[in-house]
Structures are given as structure tokens and as C-alpha cells.
N, CA, C and O of each residue as an XYZ file, in Angstrom:
404
protein
N      19.755    120.429   -179.926
C      20.661    119.586   -179.130
C      21.688    120.450   -178.385
O      21.901    120.297   -177.182
N      22.301    121.339   -179.122
C      23.337    122.211   -178.572
C      22.809    123.030   -177.389
O      23.472    123.150   -176.359
N      21.618    123.585   -177.552
C      21.042    124.460   -176.530
C      20.876    123.723   -175.203
O      21.207    124.262   -174.146
N      20.367    122.499   -175.256
C      20.147    121.704   -174.043
C      21.457    121.517   -173.286
O      21.498    121.670   -172.065
N      22.520    121.187   -174.001
C      23.819    120.988   -173.353
C      24.284    122.259   -172.646
O      24.850    122.199   -171.554
N      24.044    123.395   -173.269
C      24.426    124.674   -172.666
C      23.716    124.862   -171.329
O      24.331    125.263   -170.341
N      22.426    124.570   -171.307
C      21.629    124.731   -170.093
C      22.163    123.829   -168.987
O      22.299    124.260   -167.842
N      22.464    122.586   -169.323
C      22.982    121.632   -168.344
C      24.308    122.131   -167.781
O      24.529    122.078   -166.571
N      25.188    122.613   -168.650
C      26.478    123.154   -168.206
C      26.271    124.272   -167.194
O      26.957    124.328   -166.174
N      25.326    125.162   -167.478
C      25.051    126.289   -166.595
C      24.597    125.820   -165.226
O      24.943    126.423   -164.210
N      23.818    124.740   -165.198
C      23.277    124.236   -163.938
C      24.369    123.642   -163.057
O      24.225    123.575   -161.836
N      25.454    123.214   -163.681
C      26.548    122.596   -162.923
C      27.488    123.630   -162.314
O      28.433    123.288   -161.602
N      27.215    124.890   -162.604
C      28.069    125.967   -162.126
C      28.290    125.855   -160.617
O      27.367    125.546   -159.863
N      29.519    126.109   -160.194
C      29.820    126.001   -158.762
C      29.147    127.141   -158.003
O      28.828    128.184   -158.573
N      28.941    126.924   -156.724
C      28.318    127.957   -155.903
C      29.398    128.889   -155.358
O      30.581    128.549   -155.333
N      28.968    130.055   -154.929
C      29.901    131.046   -154.397
C      30.219    130.773   -152.930
O      29.326    130.486   -152.132
N      31.484    130.866   -152.591
C      31.929    130.659   -151.206
C      31.803    131.973   -150.432
O      31.473    133.008   -151.011
N      32.063    131.930   -149.142
C      31.990    133.134   -148.305
C      32.892    134.221   -148.873
O      34.053    133.972   -149.198
N      32.350    135.422   -148.990
C      33.123    136.549   -149.494
C      33.065    136.693   -151.003
O      33.495    137.712   -151.545
N      32.540    135.687   -151.686
C      32.436    135.764   -153.138
C      31.114    136.414   -153.543
O      30.201    136.577   -152.734
N      31.047    136.776   -154.818
C      29.865    137.463   -155.342
C      28.689    136.507   -155.503
O      28.858    135.350   -155.886
N      27.492    137.015   -155.203
C      26.267    136.263   -155.472
C      25.292    137.193   -156.192
O      25.272    138.402   -155.961
N      24.494    136.603   -157.058
C      23.514    137.380   -157.826
C      22.446    136.396   -158.290
O      22.451    135.961   -159.441
N      21.510    136.042   -157.370
C      20.524    134.999   -157.677
C      19.791    135.210   -159.004
O      19.504    134.244   -159.710
N      19.487    136.467   -159.350
C      18.774    136.733   -160.608
C      19.583    136.310   -161.823
O      19.026    136.047   -162.889
N      20.894    136.245   -161.659
C      21.764    135.842   -162.772
C      22.235    134.397   -162.593
O      23.113    133.923   -163.315
N      21.635    133.704   -161.618
C      21.975    132.295   -161.413
C      23.246    132.076   -160.613
O      23.810    130.981   -160.632
N      23.705    133.106   -159.908
C      24.913    132.959   -159.084
C      24.474    132.859   -157.621
O      24.111    133.856   -156.998
N      24.514    131.648   -157.094
C      24.011    131.410   -155.744
C      25.140    131.112   -154.766
O      26.229    130.701   -155.166
N      24.872    131.320   -153.492
C      25.842    130.991   -152.455
C      25.778    129.503   -152.144
O      24.742    128.863   -152.324
N      26.895    128.960   -151.676
C      26.930    127.561   -151.260
C      26.070    127.370   -150.011
O      25.645    128.335   -149.375
N      25.828    126.121   -149.682
C      25.002    125.788   -148.524
C      25.559    126.403   -147.245
O      26.769    126.403   -147.020
N      24.667    126.924   -146.412
C      25.091    127.520   -145.152
C      25.495    128.980   -145.284
O      25.875    129.621   -144.305
N      25.409    129.502   -146.513
C      25.741    130.907   -146.738
C      24.504    131.640   -147.228
O      23.619    131.043   -147.840
N      24.450    132.942   -146.954
C      23.342    133.734   -147.474
C      23.900    134.870   -148.315
O      25.010    135.349   -148.087
N      23.105    135.288   -149.291
C      23.498    136.383   -150.170
C      23.084    137.693   -149.512
O      21.894    137.982   -149.387
N      24.061    138.478   -149.095
C      23.772    139.751   -148.443
C      23.962    140.870   -149.455
O      25.037    141.028   -150.032
N      22.885    141.655   -149.665
C      22.937    142.705   -150.672
C      22.561    144.053   -150.077
O      21.729    144.140   -149.174
N      23.192    145.110   -150.602
C      22.906    146.452   -150.080
C      21.483    146.900   -150.399
O      20.899    147.688   -149.656
N      20.929    146.406   -151.491
C      19.583    146.785   -151.902
C      18.764    145.543   -152.182
O      19.292    144.539   -152.658
N      17.462    145.609   -151.884
C      16.566    144.525   -152.264
C      16.115    144.772   -153.702
O      15.992    143.839   -154.495
N      15.868    146.049   -154.025
C      15.406    146.411   -155.360
C      16.053    147.708   -155.747
O      16.118    148.600   -154.901
N      16.548    147.895   -156.973
C      16.614    146.865   -158.024
C      17.598    145.764   -157.649
O      18.453    145.957   -156.785
N      17.475    144.595   -158.307
C      18.399    143.498   -157.984
C      19.845    143.914   -158.245
O      20.183    144.374   -159.335
N      20.667    143.751   -157.257
C      22.089    144.067   -157.393
C      22.899    142.885   -156.879
O      22.399    142.093   -156.080
N      24.153    142.759   -157.332
C      24.985    141.669   -156.808
C      25.258    141.882   -155.326
O      25.261    143.013   -154.838
N      25.484    140.798   -154.628
C      25.825    140.880   -153.213
C      27.030    140.008   -152.948
O      27.728    139.599   -153.875
N      27.274    139.723   -151.677
C      28.355    138.807   -151.344
C      27.849    137.777   -150.348
O      26.932    138.035   -149.570
N      28.467    136.606   -150.391
C      28.026    135.492   -149.557
C      28.616    135.601   -148.154
O      29.808    135.858   -147.983
N      27.773    135.403   -147.175
C      28.193    135.447   -145.777
C      27.668    134.212   -145.071
O      26.625    133.672   -145.440
N      28.386    133.771   -144.062
C      27.932    132.636   -143.270
C      26.652    133.049   -142.552
O      26.582    134.124   -141.956
N      25.651    132.195   -142.615
C      24.394    132.483   -141.932
C      24.613    132.300   -140.432
O      24.973    131.209   -139.991
N      24.399    133.352   -139.645
C      24.583    133.184   -138.204
C      23.495    132.273   -137.644
O      22.367    132.264   -138.137
N      23.837    131.514   -136.619
C      22.863    130.608   -136.016
C      21.795    131.393   -135.264
O      20.679    130.909   -135.076
N      22.135    132.594   -134.837
C      21.150    133.456   -134.191
C      21.491    134.899   -134.512
O      22.629    135.219   -134.856
N      20.493    135.767   -134.397
C      20.679    137.158   -134.765
C      20.987    138.049   -133.574
O      20.415    137.886   -132.497
N      21.898    138.996   -133.781
C      22.187    140.000   -132.757
C      21.533    141.320   -133.176
O      20.746    141.365   -134.121
N      21.872    142.381   -132.462
C      21.285    143.702   -132.709
C      21.166    144.032   -134.196
O      22.160    144.019   -134.922
N      19.944    144.328   -134.645
C      19.730    144.755   -136.020
C      19.641    143.629   -137.031
O      19.378    143.880   -138.207
N      19.855    142.389   -136.600
C      19.791    141.260   -137.538
C      18.347    141.039   -137.974
O      17.410    141.284   -137.214
N      18.181    140.574   -139.205
C      16.842    140.280   -139.709
C      16.374    138.959   -139.107
O      17.132    137.991   -139.046
N      15.127    138.928   -138.665
C      14.582    137.697   -138.096
C      13.161    137.488   -138.603
O      12.485    138.436   -139.003
N      12.730    136.264   -138.582
C      11.382    135.914   -139.018
C      10.704    135.147   -137.893
O      11.373    134.471   -137.112
N       9.371    135.248   -137.804
C       8.683    134.539   -136.721
C       8.862    133.028   -136.818
O       8.824    132.329   -135.806
N       9.056    132.527   -138.030
C       9.123    131.071   -138.188
C      10.491    130.599   -138.637
O      10.645    129.447   -139.044
N      11.500    131.483   -138.570
C      12.797    131.090   -139.108
C      13.926    131.525   -138.210
O      14.069    131.047   -137.085
N      14.732    132.447   -138.723
C      15.908    132.903   -137.997
C      15.487    133.529   -136.673
O      14.681    134.459   -136.643
N      16.034    133.017   -135.591
C      15.699    133.546   -134.267
C      16.834    134.423   -133.766
O      17.966    134.341   -134.243
N      16.512    135.251   -132.810
C      17.516    136.140   -132.228
C      18.285    135.418   -131.127
O      17.781    134.485   -130.502
N      19.510    135.869   -130.905
C      20.344    135.288   -129.857
C      19.730    135.552   -128.486
O      18.818    136.364   -128.331
N      20.260    134.844   -127.506
C      19.872    135.035   -126.107
C      20.007    136.510   -125.743
O      21.038    137.129   -126.007
N      18.970    137.066   -125.141
C      19.037    138.471   -124.738
C      18.538    139.428   -125.808
O      18.542    140.643   -125.607
N      18.106    138.886   -126.953
C      17.542    139.713   -128.015
C      16.146    139.208   -128.325
O      15.830    138.038   -128.109
N      15.313    140.109   -128.835
C      13.943    139.737   -129.155
C      13.651    140.147   -130.586
O      14.122    141.187   -131.047
N      12.873    139.331   -131.292
C      12.515    139.636   -132.680
C      11.323    140.588   -132.682
O      10.206    140.200   -132.341
N      11.570    141.820   -133.066
C      10.497    142.810   -133.121
C      10.041    142.950   -134.568
O      10.822    143.313   -135.448
N       8.766    142.657   -134.798
C       8.220    142.745   -136.150
C       7.251    143.922   -136.196
O       6.246    143.930   -135.485
N       7.553    144.919   -137.036
C       6.701    146.110   -137.087
C       5.263    145.732   -137.443
O       5.027    144.941   -138.356
N       4.328    146.294   -136.726
C       2.920    146.086   -137.037
C       2.368    144.751   -136.590
O       1.198    144.454   -136.832
N       3.190    143.939   -135.941
C       2.704    142.641   -135.481
C       2.637    142.655   -133.957
O       3.639    142.884   -133.280
N       1.450    142.407   -133.437
C       1.291    142.359   -131.986
C       1.651    140.955   -131.533
O       1.032    139.977   -131.954
N       2.661    140.863   -130.669
C       3.178    139.546   -130.294
C       2.164    138.725   -129.504
O       2.257    137.497   -129.471
N       1.197    139.386   -128.867
C       0.223    138.635   -128.077
C      -0.849    137.987   -128.957
O      -1.566    137.091   -128.513
N      -0.953    138.451   -130.216
C      -1.989    137.872   -131.077
C      -1.555    136.487   -131.522
O      -0.386    136.262   -131.832
N      -2.495    135.572   -131.551
C      -2.170    134.188   -131.885
C      -2.227    133.935   -133.381
O      -1.731    132.915   -133.860
N      -2.829    134.857   -134.122
C      -2.916    134.649   -135.570
C      -1.616    135.109   -136.212
O      -1.139    136.216   -135.961
N      -1.053    134.245   -137.043
C       0.195    134.598   -137.710
C      -0.105    135.304   -139.017
O      -0.997    134.888   -139.756
N       0.624    136.359   -139.310
C       0.412    137.043   -140.590
C       0.942    136.179   -141.722
O       1.880    135.408   -141.519
N       0.375    136.290   -142.881
C       0.885    135.565   -144.034
C       0.906    136.504   -145.204
O      -0.105    137.166   -145.439
N       1.985    136.617   -145.965
C       3.234    135.889   -145.732
C       3.915    136.349   -144.438
O       3.633    137.436   -143.934
N       4.821    135.503   -143.903
C       5.472    135.857   -142.640
C       6.169    137.206   -142.739
O       6.843    137.492   -143.729
N       6.011    138.015   -141.735
C       6.643    139.329   -141.719
C       8.103    139.202   -141.336
O       8.538    138.223   -140.728
N       8.838    140.226   -141.714
C      10.251    140.265   -141.395
C      10.426    141.251   -140.252
O       9.839    142.333   -140.265
N      11.224    140.885   -139.273
C      11.485    141.795   -138.163
C      12.975    141.983   -137.975
O      13.777    141.548   -138.803
N      13.341    142.630   -136.888
C      14.760    142.752   -136.586
C      14.985    142.507   -135.101
O      14.114    142.762   -134.269
N      16.171    142.008   -134.794
C      16.509    141.673   -133.417
C      16.869    142.937   -132.644
O      17.619    143.790   -133.120
N      16.321    143.031   -131.455
C      16.561    144.185   -130.604
C      16.973    143.675   -129.229
O      16.426    142.690   -128.733
N      17.936    144.350   -128.623
C      18.388    143.940   -127.290
C      17.210    144.031   -126.333
O      16.471    145.015   -126.337
N      17.042    143.019   -125.529
C      15.880    142.917   -124.650
C      16.344    142.640   -123.229
O      17.242    141.826   -123.016
N      15.745    143.305   -122.267
C      16.147    143.062   -120.879
C      17.430    143.809   -120.554
O      17.779    144.782   -121.222
N      18.135    143.344   -119.515
C      19.310    144.096   -119.078
C      20.510    143.790   -119.962
O      21.593    144.335   -119.743
């Protein structure tokens, strides 16, 4: 009985606001509209919550089916030919690069 209550309490834990610590592996998640930005992908390390930009600028991470780059930037995905109609799976991660003038 006691154990179940502990688990429920843990699930009610508040989410981290912008600038606060996040550590998904330890159950510390960012609030809605925020992303956990970490210096390393592996090994898992704590990060901090940042507002998810509506579009990516120079060097921002972008996905073919998700986060898009801002006006004047293009999502460059290494090893993916943009003219090919077949989408890689799982979706590759790219980065936004300034495009045009």
C-alpha cells in the first residue's frame, strides 16, 4: 500500500520552468512549451529548460517532420538528399543553415 502512494506522489511532481534543471532519466521534466537542453546526449546529464523557439536560426537542430528553420534558413540533414522523395526512418536530425542572401 505504502509503495503505491509513493509512486503517485512522485508522478504529481511539478515540472521545471525556464532556467530550471531538467533530467528526464530521473523524472525531472520541463513544463509544456519548454525543452530540456543538455550539453551531452550521452551519458545522460542534467540540463536546463529553455523555451522552444517557434523556428530555428543558425545552428539550431531541425527535423524534416518537426522543428522548421526560420525564414532565410534551410534545414540541412547530413547524408540526406533533399531531392529524394523517400523519407529516412527514424527521421534524421539536421541543423539550420543560413540560405540565400
